[in-house]
Backbone as JSON, one array per atom type, in Angstrom:
{
  "sequence": "XXXXXXXXXXXXXXXXXXXXXXXXXXXXXXXXXXXXXXXXXXXXXXXXXXXXXXXXXXXXXXXXXXXXXXXXXXXXXXXXXXXXXXXXXXXXXXXXXXXXXXXXXXXXXXXXXXXXXXXXXXXXXXXXXXXXXXXXXXXXXXXXXXXXXXXXXXXXXXXXXXXXXXXXXXXXXXXXXXXXXXXXXXXXXXXXXXXXXXXXXXXXXXXXXXXXXXXXXXXXXXXXXXXXXXXXXXXXXXXXXXXXXXXXXXXXXXXXXXXXXXXXXXXX",
  "N": [[-20.51, 16.31, 21.07], [-17.39, 14.28, 18.87], [-16.72, 11.44, 17.22], [-15.49, 7.73, 17.27], [-12.18, 8.26, 16.16], [-10.01, 7.77, 13.4], [-6.93, 6.34, 13.49], [-3.25, 6.3, 13.09], [-1.05, 3.95, 13.94], [2.34, 3.75, 14.51], [4.69, 1.34, 13.87], [7.83, 0.32, 14.7], [10.29, -1.76, 12.97], [12.08, -3.27, 15.0], [10.37, -3.92, 17.11], [8.49, -6.06, 16.23], [6.9, -8.42, 16.96], [6.59, -12.16, 17.52], [4.05, -12.34, 17.96], [2.51, -10.2, 16.99], [3.14, -10.41, 14.09], [1.45, -12.32, 13.71], [-1.13, -11.87, 14.66], [-1.31, -9.9, 12.49], [-1.13, -11.09, 10.32], [-3.38, -12.91, 10.3], [-5.46, -11.19, 10.37], [-5.01, -10.17, 8.0], [-5.5, -12.56, 6.12], [-8.15, -12.85, 5.9], [-9.08, -11.15, 3.73], [-7.13, -11.05, 1.68], [-5.88, -14.27, 1.38], [-3.13, -15.75, 2.58], [-0.06, -17.52, 3.34], [1.16, -17.97, 6.19], [4.08, -18.14, 6.71], [5.01, -17.23, 4.13], [3.97, -14.69, 4.46], [5.43, -13.58, 6.56], [8.4, -13.51, 5.88], [7.98, -11.23, 4.01], [7.09, -9.42, 5.72], [9.21, -8.98, 7.46], [11.21, -7.82, 5.87], [10.99, -5.22, 6.03], [10.92, -1.62, 7.35], [9.5, -0.71, 9.18], [5.69, -0.51, 10.2], [2.63, 0.39, 9.48], [-0.15, 0.61, 11.43], [-3.52, 0.73, 10.88], [-6.32, 2.09, 12.59], [-9.34, 2.54, 14.25], [-11.25, 3.86, 16.62], [-9.68, 2.16, 18.34], [-9.89, -0.56, 17.02], [-8.66, -2.2, 14.96], [-7.93, -1.96, 11.41], [-7.05, -1.84, 8.99], [-3.54, -1.96, 7.44], [-0.01, -0.98, 6.62], [3.09, -1.74, 5.31], [6.36, -0.32, 5.39], [9.57, 0.78, 3.82], [12.74, 2.02, 2.8], [15.14, 1.9, 0.33], [18.15, 1.62, -1.4], [19.45, 3.33, -4.29], [20.71, 2.79, -7.72], [21.44, 5.4, -8.0], [22.89, 8.82, -7.99], [22.04, 10.43, -4.84], [19.68, 9.34, -4.64], [16.77, 7.63, -3.25], [15.01, 4.64, -2.87], [11.38, 4.31, -2.13], [9.55, 2.45, -0.58], [6.79, 0.35, -0.72], [5.09, -1.76, 1.42], [3.1, -4.72, 2.13], [0.01, -4.06, 1.8], [-3.48, -3.8, 3.59], [-6.38, -3.27, 4.09], [-9.78, -3.21, 5.68], [-12.61, -3.55, 4.01], [-15.28, -1.73, 4.61], [-13.7, 0.59, 4.96], [-12.07, 1.43, 3.01], [-12.57, 3.97, 1.71], [-11.38, 6.1, 3.03], [-9.0, 6.78, 2.64], [-6.38, 5.96, 4.31], [-4.58, 4.34, 3.64], [-3.14, 6.69, 1.87], [-2.51, 8.38, 3.48], [-0.64, 7.3, 5.45], [1.23, 6.87, 3.57], [1.94, 9.4, 2.8], [2.95, 10.28, 5.05], [4.79, 8.49, 5.73], [6.88, 9.4, 3.77], [7.56, 12.1, 4.75], [8.64, 11.91, 7.03], [10.82, 10.53, 6.2], [11.66, 12.71, 4.82], [12.4, 14.44, 6.33], [14.58, 13.65, 7.95], [16.46, 13.44, 6.09], [16.56, 15.59, 4.07], [18.22, 16.31, 1.68], [18.17, 14.17, 0.2], [16.32, 12.58, -3.32], [13.32, 11.15, -3.47], [11.93, 8.01, -4.61], [9.05, 6.54, -5.52], [8.3, 3.47, -5.27], [6.33, 0.6, -6.59], [4.53, -2.52, -6.06], [1.47, -3.42, -6.88], [-1.69, -5.3, -6.33], [-4.96, -5.16, -8.23], [-6.34, -3.88, -6.73], [-4.92, -2.54, -5.1], [-3.59, -0.79, -6.79], [-5.76, 0.82, -8.07], [-6.57, 2.21, -6.26], [-4.22, 3.63, -5.2], [-3.34, 5.09, -7.97], [-5.49, 6.62, -8.73], [-5.1, 8.65, -6.75], [-3.42, 10.28, -7.97], [-1.44, 12.31, -9.9], [0.43, 11.94, -11.54], [2.46, 9.2, -12.8], [4.44, 5.84, -13.46], [4.91, 2.94, -15.37], [6.43, 0.5, -14.87], [9.37, -0.04, -16.86], [10.7, -2.55, -18.46], [12.63, -3.18, -19.8], [14.75, -0.94, -19.94], [15.81, 1.87, -22.03], [19.77, 1.98, -22.45], [20.68, 4.17, -22.62], [19.04, 5.37, -20.61], [19.4, 6.51, -17.56], [17.89, 6.72, -15.33], [15.94, 5.18, -15.95], [16.96, 2.44, -15.92], [17.89, 2.59, -13.14], [15.8, 2.27, -11.43], [14.76, -0.33, -12.52], [16.71, -1.99, -11.43], [16.06, -1.73, -8.73], [13.74, -2.49, -8.25], [14.3, -5.31, -9.0], [15.62, -5.85, -7.1], [13.87, -5.34, -4.76], [11.72, -7.18, -5.55], [13.34, -9.91, -5.43], [14.35, -9.9, -2.6], [11.8, -10.38, -1.38], [10.72, -13.0, -2.38], [9.52, -12.7, -4.57], [8.78, -13.16, -8.37], [10.29, -11.29, -11.01], [8.99, -10.6, -14.49], [10.82, -10.52, -17.13], [9.95, -9.74, -19.83], [7.23, -8.57, -19.53], [7.11, -7.07, -17.22], [5.52, -7.71, -15.28], [4.7, -8.63, -11.85], [4.84, -11.67, -10.23], [3.31, -12.64, -7.48], [2.29, -14.71, -6.13], [-0.31, -14.64, -4.92], [-3.63, -14.53, -5.17], [-6.62, -13.46, -6.11], [-9.9, -13.51, -4.73], [-13.37, -14.35, -5.93], [-14.82, -13.89, -3.39], [-13.57, -11.83, -2.52], [-13.67, -9.83, -4.45], [-16.41, -9.64, -4.86], [-16.8, -7.44, -2.76], [-16.21, -5.07, -3.93], [-18.19, -1.99, -5.28], [-20.39, -2.43, -7.82], [-19.61, -1.59, -10.77], [-16.87, -0.84, -10.36], [-14.57, -2.25, -11.73], [-14.84, -0.63, -14.39], [-13.75, 1.67, -13.64], [-11.3, 4.12, -14.75], [-8.85, 3.36, -13.96], [-9.04, 1.03, -13.02], [-9.56, 0.07, -15.56], [-7.02, 0.5, -16.58], [-5.22, -1.05, -15.32], [-6.11, -3.71, -16.21], [-5.24, -3.74, -18.64], [-2.79, -3.73, -18.78], [-2.12, -5.77, -17.11], [-3.57, -8.59, -17.81], [-4.41, -10.86, -17.2], [-5.07, -10.51, -15.08], [-7.15, -12.05, -13.18], [-6.43, -14.79, -12.3], [-3.6, -15.23, -12.83], [-2.54, -14.76, -10.47], [-0.18, -12.48, -10.52], [1.27, -9.36, -10.25], [1.19, -5.66, -10.75], [3.97, -3.56, -11.52], [4.92, -0.11, -10.78], [5.95, 3.44, -10.56], [6.28, 6.28, -8.91], [7.38, 9.98, -8.63], [7.58, 11.97, -5.72], [6.65, 14.68, -6.77], [5.92, 18.21, -6.97], [2.79, 18.31, -8.2], [2.13, 15.96, -7.7], [2.29, 15.58, -4.71], [0.23, 17.52, -4.2], [-2.04, 16.75, -5.57], [-2.46, 14.08, -3.81], [-2.73, 15.54, -1.24], [-5.08, 16.78, -1.79], [-6.87, 14.89, -2.51], [-6.94, 13.11, 0.43], [-7.92, 15.11, 1.7], [-10.24, 15.5, 0.5], [-11.52, 12.76, 1.29], [-11.51, 12.66, 4.12], [-13.27, 14.42, 4.65], [-15.18, 12.98, 3.8], [-15.83, 11.38, 5.41], [-16.65, 12.4, 8.03], [-18.56, 12.11, 10.96], [-22.22, 11.95, 10.64], [-25.17, 13.68, 11.5], [-26.07, 12.05, 13.04], [-24.11, 10.85, 14.64], [-22.73, 8.81, 12.76], [-20.27, 7.89, 10.49], [-20.5, 8.18, 6.91], [-20.22, 5.62, 4.74], [-19.4, 3.51, 6.28], [-18.56, 0.27, 6.75], [-19.88, -2.74, 7.93], [-19.35, -5.3, 10.22], [-17.44, -5.21, 12.05], [-13.7, -5.41, 13.61], [-13.05, -7.51, 16.45], [-12.44, -5.34, 19.14], [-9.13, -4.14, 20.45], [-7.42, -4.77, 22.91], [-6.17, -3.18, 25.53], [-2.59, -2.28, 25.38], [-2.03, -4.24, 23.31], [-0.41, -3.86, 21.45], [2.47, -1.92, 20.32], [3.11, 1.01, 21.19], [2.38, 3.71, 19.69], [5.14, 5.45, 17.74]],
  "CA": [[-19.19, 15.45, 20.93], [-17.4, 13.49, 18.16], [-17.15, 9.79, 17.21], [-14.15, 7.22, 17.45], [-11.62, 8.64, 14.89], [-8.96, 7.1, 13.01], [-5.26, 6.64, 14.01], [-2.15, 5.45, 12.27], [0.14, 3.59, 14.82], [3.38, 3.33, 13.87], [5.65, 0.09, 14.99], [9.08, -0.15, 13.85], [10.92, -3.21, 12.7], [12.62, -3.87, 16.34], [8.87, -4.33, 17.68], [7.77, -7.09, 15.23], [7.06, -9.94, 17.59], [5.76, -13.05, 16.78], [2.2, -11.97, 17.97], [1.93, -8.91, 16.32], [3.21, -11.01, 13.08], [0.58, -13.69, 13.6], [-2.33, -11.38, 14.21], [-1.71, -9.32, 11.33], [-1.39, -12.05, 8.89], [-4.87, -13.37, 10.66], [-6.46, -10.29, 9.88], [-4.92, -9.95, 5.97], [-5.84, -13.58, 5.64], [-9.58, -12.76, 5.62], [-9.0, -10.25, 2.87], [-6.21, -11.86, 0.76], [-4.88, -15.28, 1.96], [-1.92, -16.23, 2.27], [0.83, -18.58, 3.66], [2.09, -17.06, 7.24], [5.52, -18.21, 6.34], [5.19, -16.53, 3.21], [3.59, -13.38, 4.79], [6.62, -13.17, 7.56], [9.19, -13.19, 4.97], [7.96, -10.0, 3.44], [7.44, -8.72, 6.65], [10.38, -9.03, 8.12], [12.13, -7.0, 5.09], [10.72, -3.57, 6.24], [11.54, -1.04, 8.68], [7.87, -0.26, 9.86], [4.49, -1.0, 9.97], [1.58, 1.72, 10.12], [-1.47, 0.07, 11.74], [-4.88, 2.06, 10.9], [-7.29, 1.61, 13.97], [-10.78, 3.36, 14.31], [-11.92, 3.42, 18.05], [-9.56, 1.04, 19.03], [-10.25, -1.66, 16.34], [-7.48, -2.6, 13.53], [-8.92, -1.64, 10.19], [-5.66, -2.41, 8.13], [-1.98, -2.03, 7.96], [0.66, -1.0, 5.55], [4.36, -1.84, 5.91], [7.06, 0.48, 4.75], [10.77, 0.5, 3.7], [13.41, 2.47, 2.05], [16.35, 0.97, -0.33], [19.06, 2.45, -1.75], [18.98, 3.0, -5.78], [22.2, 3.27, -8.24], [21.6, 6.79, -8.74], [23.54, 9.72, -6.75], [21.22, 11.44, -4.07], [18.32, 8.9, -4.65], [16.51, 6.53, -2.51], [13.44, 4.06, -3.0], [10.26, 4.34, -1.13], [8.99, 0.58, -0.94], [5.21, 0.02, 0.29], [4.89, -3.39, 1.1], [1.5, -5.17, 2.03], [-1.38, -2.97, 2.4], [-4.69, -4.27, 3.69], [-8.09, -2.63, 4.53], [-11.2, -3.63, 5.2], [-13.71, -3.03, 2.78], [-15.81, -0.48, 4.68], [-12.51, 1.66, 5.67], [-11.29, 1.7, 1.84], [-12.51, 5.16, 0.78], [-10.67, 6.96, 3.94], [-7.54, 7.4, 2.1], [-5.74, 5.8, 5.23], [-3.08, 4.44, 2.41], [-2.35, 7.56, 1.16], [-2.14, 9.26, 4.81], [0.33, 6.83, 5.7], [2.48, 6.71, 2.62], [2.22, 10.74, 2.81], [3.34, 10.42, 6.65], [6.22, 7.99, 5.69], [7.45, 10.05, 2.71], [7.6, 13.1, 5.17], [9.33, 11.6, 8.1], [11.97, 10.22, 5.54], [12.8, 13.75, 3.91], [12.73, 15.09, 7.34], [15.62, 13.1, 8.21], [17.32, 13.4, 4.98], [16.27, 16.48, 3.08], [18.86, 16.51, 0.47], [17.54, 12.97, -0.86], [15.44, 12.65, -4.17], [12.89, 9.6, -3.11], [11.52, 7.24, -5.64], [8.16, 5.8, -4.78], [8.26, 2.24, -5.92], [5.19, -0.19, -5.78], [4.16, -3.87, -6.75], [0.26, -3.37, -6.57], [-2.67, -5.81, -7.14], [-5.71, -4.35, -8.74], [-7.33, -2.52, -5.86], [-3.89, -1.29, -4.69], [-3.28, 0.38, -8.01], [-6.8, 1.84, -8.4], [-6.47, 3.33, -4.76], [-3.11, 4.59, -5.45], [-2.77, 6.02, -9.21], [-6.41, 7.48, -8.81], [-4.77, 9.79, -6.16], [-1.71, 10.72, -8.42], [-1.49, 13.42, -11.04], [1.73, 11.2, -12.78], [2.78, 7.71, -12.39], [4.94, 5.54, -14.81], [4.61, 1.87, -15.3], [7.87, -0.54, -14.98], [9.66, -0.75, -18.05], [11.43, -3.85, -17.71], [13.9, -3.16, -20.75], [14.92, 0.62, -20.35], [17.23, 1.58, -22.95], [21.1, 1.67, -22.2], [20.94, 5.73, -22.26], [18.26, 5.84, -19.72], [20.15, 6.08, -16.37], [16.75, 6.63, -14.37], [15.15, 3.74, -15.95], [17.97, 1.66, -15.34], [18.46, 2.66, -11.66], [14.17, 2.19, -10.87], [14.53, -1.48, -12.77], [16.99, -2.43, -10.6], [15.53, -1.29, -7.71], [12.5, -3.35, -8.93], [14.73, -6.36, -8.79], [16.1, -6.37, -5.71], [12.82, -5.82, -4.03], [11.54, -8.73, -5.72], [14.08, -10.96, -5.04], [14.14, -10.07, -1.19], [10.62, -11.38, -1.13], [10.6, -14.39, -3.0], [8.33, -13.06, -5.95], [9.2, -13.51, -9.79], [9.59, -10.32, -12.31], [8.52, -11.07, -15.79], [11.41, -9.4, -18.06], [9.47, -9.68, -21.18], [5.94, -8.1, -19.48], [7.41, -6.45, -16.29], [4.67, -8.13, -14.18], [5.51, -9.45, -10.94], [4.63, -13.24, -9.71], [3.52, -12.95, -6.04], [1.53, -16.21, -5.79], [-1.46, -14.21, -4.34], [-4.91, -14.6, -5.89], [-7.76, -12.74, -5.85], [-11.01, -14.69, -4.67], [-14.64, -14.24, -6.23], [-15.33, -13.28, -2.74], [-12.84, -10.4, -2.49], [-13.65, -9.01, -5.63], [-17.72, -9.18, -4.61], [-16.84, -6.66, -1.86], [-16.36, -4.01, -4.08], [-19.25, -1.84, -5.63], [-21.07, -2.5, -8.82], [-19.18, -1.06, -11.54], [-15.63, -0.82, -9.79], [-13.86, -2.67, -12.79], [-14.93, 0.05, -15.13], [-13.26, 2.68, -13.32], [-10.5, 4.13, -16.02], [-7.7, 2.95, -13.2], [-9.08, -0.58, -13.22], [-9.41, -0.47, -16.88], [-5.73, 0.56, -17.0], [-4.74, -2.38, -14.65], [-6.72, -5.08, -17.11], [-4.58, -3.68, -20.09], [-1.28, -3.64, -18.02], [-2.22, -7.5, -16.55], [-4.9, -9.02, -18.9], [-4.76, -12.14, -16.97], [-5.32, -10.73, -13.19], [-7.94, -12.95, -12.4], [-5.85, -15.52, -12.23], [-2.28, -15.47, -13.2], [-1.37, -14.43, -9.31], [0.9, -11.69, -10.61], [1.05, -7.59, -10.06], [1.56, -4.39, -11.76], [5.18, -2.9, -11.07], [5.0, 1.29, -11.29], [6.31, 4.22, -9.93], [6.18, 7.86, -9.54], [8.26, 11.03, -7.8], [6.82, 13.19, -4.92], [6.42, 16.02, -7.36], [4.5, 19.29, -6.22], [1.88, 17.75, -8.54], [1.8, 14.85, -7.21], [1.8, 16.46, -3.45], [-0.77, 18.26, -4.53], [-3.19, 15.61, -5.62], [-2.64, 13.72, -2.54], [-3.51, 16.18, 0.01], [-6.68, 17.03, -2.15], [-7.52, 13.4, -2.35], [-6.96, 13.04, 1.24], [-8.95, 15.92, 2.4], [-11.73, 14.82, 0.16], [-11.99, 11.28, 1.98], [-11.49, 12.9, 5.42], [-14.54, 15.02, 4.6], [-16.75, 12.14, 3.5], [-15.82, 9.96, 6.71], [-16.96, 12.61, 9.18], [-19.7, 11.68, 11.62], [-23.37, 12.84, 10.91], [-25.91, 14.32, 12.71], [-26.07, 10.7, 14.33], [-22.55, 10.19, 14.78], [-22.51, 7.65, 11.82], [-19.51, 8.16, 9.39], [-20.83, 7.83, 5.73], [-19.52, 4.87, 3.92], [-19.18, 2.99, 7.08], [-19.0, -1.19, 6.73], [-20.33, -3.52, 8.54], [-18.51, -6.78, 10.56], [-16.11, -5.17, 12.62], [-12.84, -6.69, 14.14], [-12.74, -7.2, 17.93], [-11.53, -4.05, 19.72], [-7.8, -4.22, 20.44], [-7.09, -4.42, 24.46], [-4.8, -2.24, 25.78], [-1.03, -2.96, 25.73], [-1.95, -5.42, 22.69], [0.3, -3.19, 20.05], [3.21, -1.29, 20.77], [2.3, 2.43, 21.54], [2.78, 5.07, 18.31], [5.98, 6.07, 18.44]],
  "C": [[-18.94, 14.37, 19.34], [-17.1, 11.87, 17.8], [-16.1, 9.3, 17.13], [-13.4, 8.26, 15.93], [-10.69, 7.74, 14.63], [-7.6, 7.31, 13.38], [-4.3, 5.93, 13.16], [-1.07, 5.34, 13.65], [1.48, 2.98, 14.11], [4.54, 2.37, 14.84], [6.92, -0.07, 14.26], [9.73, -1.58, 14.22], [11.24, -3.98, 14.31], [11.12, -4.02, 17.35], [8.11, -5.43, 17.21], [7.97, -7.93, 16.11], [6.24, -10.82, 16.98], [4.24, -13.1, 17.03], [2.06, -10.7, 17.42], [2.0, -9.22, 14.73], [1.64, -11.76, 12.94], [-0.89, -12.82, 13.59], [-2.59, -10.25, 12.93], [-1.82, -9.74, 10.17], [-2.88, -12.67, 9.5], [-5.99, -12.53, 9.95], [-6.09, -10.44, 8.18], [-5.77, -11.0, 5.39], [-7.35, -13.6, 5.19], [-9.89, -12.07, 4.37], [-8.33, -10.72, 1.6], [-5.48, -13.14, 1.26], [-3.99, -15.68, 1.16], [-1.12, -16.82, 3.13], [1.7, -17.7, 4.78], [3.64, -17.03, 6.89], [5.92, -17.02, 5.39], [5.09, -14.5, 3.45], [4.79, -12.91, 5.74], [7.85, -12.5, 6.94], [9.4, -11.95, 4.25], [8.03, -8.94, 4.21], [8.76, -8.39, 7.22], [11.72, -8.12, 7.06], [11.91, -5.5, 5.4], [11.06, -3.11, 7.29], [10.25, -1.04, 9.38], [6.56, -0.42, 9.45], [3.55, 0.1, 10.53], [0.24, 0.84, 10.0], [-2.55, 1.06, 11.81], [-5.88, 1.4, 12.34], [-8.25, 2.93, 13.77], [-11.12, 2.67, 15.71], [-11.41, 2.42, 18.99], [-9.41, -0.27, 18.69], [-8.82, -1.63, 15.28], [-8.46, -2.74, 12.25], [-7.78, -1.71, 8.97], [-4.25, -1.79, 8.2], [-1.17, -1.63, 6.64], [2.33, -1.02, 6.34], [5.13, -0.82, 4.58], [8.6, 0.17, 4.88], [11.56, 1.73, 2.9], [14.72, 1.34, 1.6], [16.99, 1.74, -1.43], [19.06, 2.1, -3.8], [20.36, 3.42, -6.31], [21.84, 4.43, -9.31], [21.78, 7.84, -7.52], [22.17, 10.43, -6.24], [19.84, 10.25, -4.16], [18.06, 7.68, -3.75], [15.09, 5.88, -3.22], [12.62, 4.03, -1.96], [9.63, 2.84, -1.44], [7.77, 0.69, 0.08], [5.19, -1.5, 0.17], [3.47, -3.57, 1.48], [0.63, -4.26, 2.21], [-2.67, -4.0, 2.48], [-5.72, -3.33, 4.56], [-9.05, -3.12, 4.28], [-12.26, -3.05, 4.68], [-14.69, -1.89, 3.46], [-15.01, 0.61, 5.04], [-11.66, 2.02, 4.4], [-11.32, 3.34, 0.79], [-12.34, 6.07, 1.56], [-9.33, 7.46, 3.82], [-6.33, 7.1, 3.33], [-4.1, 5.26, 4.48], [-2.28, 5.64, 2.12], [-1.82, 8.18, 2.36], [-1.01, 8.48, 5.07], [1.33, 6.89, 4.52], [3.02, 8.62, 2.8], [3.53, 10.98, 4.07], [4.9, 9.86, 6.66], [7.23, 8.74, 4.92], [8.12, 11.31, 3.74], [8.5, 12.59, 6.55], [10.93, 10.95, 7.17], [12.91, 11.6, 5.08], [12.79, 14.19, 5.6], [14.2, 15.09, 8.27], [17.0, 13.09, 7.64], [16.8, 14.46, 3.98], [16.8, 16.53, 1.95], [18.17, 15.0, -0.35], [16.5, 12.91, -1.81], [14.81, 11.04, -3.83], [11.94, 9.34, -4.32], [10.35, 6.72, -5.08], [7.63, 4.65, -5.42], [7.08, 1.02, -5.72], [4.43, -1.38, -6.68], [2.38, -3.87, -6.15], [-0.71, -4.32, -7.03], [-3.9, -4.56, -7.59], [-6.31, -3.28, -7.72], [-6.31, -1.53, -4.99], [-3.9, -0.57, -5.73], [-4.07, 0.9, -8.32], [-7.06, 3.19, -7.66], [-5.3, 4.61, -5.0], [-3.15, 5.85, -6.34], [-4.33, 6.92, -9.17], [-6.14, 8.56, -7.81], [-3.61, 10.69, -6.29], [-2.18, 11.42, -9.75], [-0.44, 12.74, -12.14], [1.92, 10.0, -11.67], [3.22, 7.33, -13.55], [4.94, 4.01, -14.16], [6.16, 1.32, -15.29], [8.16, -0.82, -16.26], [10.83, -1.82, -17.67], [12.56, -4.12, -18.66], [13.94, -1.46, -21.02], [16.11, 0.55, -21.36], [18.62, 2.37, -22.06], [21.5, 3.21, -21.63], [20.19, 6.03, -21.04], [19.04, 5.2, -17.98], [18.99, 5.58, -15.11], [16.24, 5.47, -14.62], [15.83, 2.28, -15.48], [18.05, 1.24, -13.66], [16.73, 2.07, -11.04], [14.22, 0.44, -11.23], [15.37, -1.99, -11.71], [16.9, -2.27, -9.4], [14.47, -2.4, -7.13], [13.22, -4.87, -8.74], [15.12, -6.72, -7.58], [15.21, -6.67, -4.54], [11.99, -7.38, -4.29], [12.43, -9.96, -5.13], [14.51, -11.11, -3.25], [12.6, -11.05, -0.88], [10.29, -12.31, -1.78], [9.56, -14.0, -3.93], [9.73, -12.94, -6.96], [9.11, -12.2, -10.39], [9.79, -10.68, -13.74], [9.42, -10.01, -16.87], [11.2, -9.12, -19.33], [8.17, -8.26, -20.7], [6.77, -6.98, -18.41], [6.47, -6.67, -15.24], [5.36, -9.02, -13.08], [4.88, -10.74, -10.16], [4.94, -13.08, -8.08], [3.1, -13.58, -5.76], [0.6, -15.71, -4.86], [-2.59, -13.97, -5.26], [-5.9, -13.19, -5.42], [-9.15, -13.34, -6.1], [-12.07, -13.77, -5.23], [-15.17, -13.43, -4.77], [-15.02, -11.48, -2.32], [-13.74, -9.52, -3.46], [-15.69, -8.57, -5.46], [-17.93, -8.4, -3.66], [-17.09, -5.22, -2.02], [-17.84, -3.81, -4.88], [-19.26, -2.36, -6.94], [-20.23, -1.28, -9.84], [-17.62, -0.6, -11.42], [-14.62, -1.14, -10.95], [-14.14, -1.92, -13.91], [-14.51, 1.36, -14.92], [-11.96, 2.65, -14.28], [-9.14, 3.76, -15.18], [-7.64, 1.78, -13.38], [-9.15, -1.23, -14.77], [-7.97, -0.41, -17.16], [-5.04, -0.77, -16.78], [-4.77, -3.67, -15.59], [-5.83, -4.85, -18.33], [-3.14, -3.52, -20.01], [-1.28, -5.4, -17.92], [-3.18, -8.09, -16.89], [-5.53, -10.24, -18.37], [-4.71, -11.87, -15.27], [-5.91, -11.05, -12.82], [-7.18, -14.62, -11.53], [-4.43, -15.93, -12.39], [-1.38, -15.25, -11.78], [-0.51, -13.6, -9.56], [0.21, -10.31, -10.27], [1.44, -6.92, -10.67], [2.66, -3.58, -10.74], [4.93, -0.96, -11.87], [5.38, 1.72, -10.04], [6.35, 5.87, -10.14], [7.45, 8.77, -8.42], [7.15, 11.63, -6.89], [6.81, 14.55, -5.51], [5.51, 17.0, -6.33], [3.2, 19.04, -6.77], [1.25, 16.78, -7.99], [1.35, 14.78, -5.35], [0.66, 16.72, -3.31], [-2.22, 17.51, -4.4], [-3.27, 14.71, -4.48], [-3.32, 14.31, -1.66], [-5.07, 16.31, -0.61], [-7.35, 15.65, -1.95], [-7.7, 13.14, -0.86], [-7.89, 14.11, 2.34], [-10.19, 15.63, 2.04], [-12.4, 13.61, 1.11], [-12.13, 11.67, 3.41], [-13.2, 13.7, 5.77], [-15.65, 14.4, 4.52], [-16.78, 11.44, 4.77], [-16.31, 10.77, 8.31], [-18.26, 12.48, 9.51], [-20.94, 12.38, 10.81], [-24.03, 13.41, 12.0], [-26.11, 13.02, 13.59], [-25.11, 10.03, 14.89], [-22.31, 9.34, 13.93], [-21.69, 8.34, 11.43], [-20.3, 7.58, 8.36], [-19.98, 6.82, 5.27], [-18.97, 4.2, 4.94], [-19.5, 1.42, 6.82], [-19.31, -1.53, 7.98], [-18.9, -4.58, 9.24], [-17.03, -6.09, 11.05], [-15.39, -6.1, 13.61], [-12.99, -6.38, 15.79], [-11.76, -6.0, 18.06], [-10.07, -4.71, 20.47], [-7.6, -3.93, 22.07], [-6.32, -3.66, 24.92], [-3.48, -3.1, 26.21], [-1.05, -4.15, 24.7], [-0.82, -5.28, 21.62], [1.19, -2.31, 20.7], [2.7, 0.08, 20.52], [3.1, 3.4, 20.03], [3.94, 5.66, 18.61], [6.16, 7.54, 17.19]]
}
């Protein structure tokens, strides 16, 4: 008999209660401290939140929404705050979440061309880009003839304004006013900062340790990227299967208290 399974609970915007937002804020505060009012402003701009659970315990979440673009037949997919407990970060929960949201959008609007726009900290950047075949860093000054680049920059500018962030017109970095504490960095394995994706992030955002800025980047759901995402998810799921003792490899300690029945809305 298998052990507890990972589950993604989908909670639409209409079910964002004060209790839910307070609970998610308390959960994320241990990972990246942030003011509750700032957290609420961001949360309420989204259409849905995916809450990641393992055996009835919350282990992470990701907010999602779509937005119009100044490009015919196109919309942006915007991933909001992503928080995952350290012991569950190798399980591709955020990748499963993103793919699920994209597919749900595509089923409703099959003719729409979707662009995934992201503003990510070091950890989010490494986790997402390591699962992709191709992606692009935001160009803050696209050429006038670059209609796609102009539309992408405009979409990022709207996203930044709605979330009380600031976009640097020269570097393209986004000031989010959320720092990375030494305690958070210590949760990651030795050699993490030497990963190719982490080194790329440091080149783009050399002051990442104390400038409270994130990197803006984007990608399309091309066949190459979809294949890379599916392969990454499959590898992660194989690694997280229970061994002979029933324990899943790579699981961390320090679980959150189990969620009593009815504490969060049911998955839609």
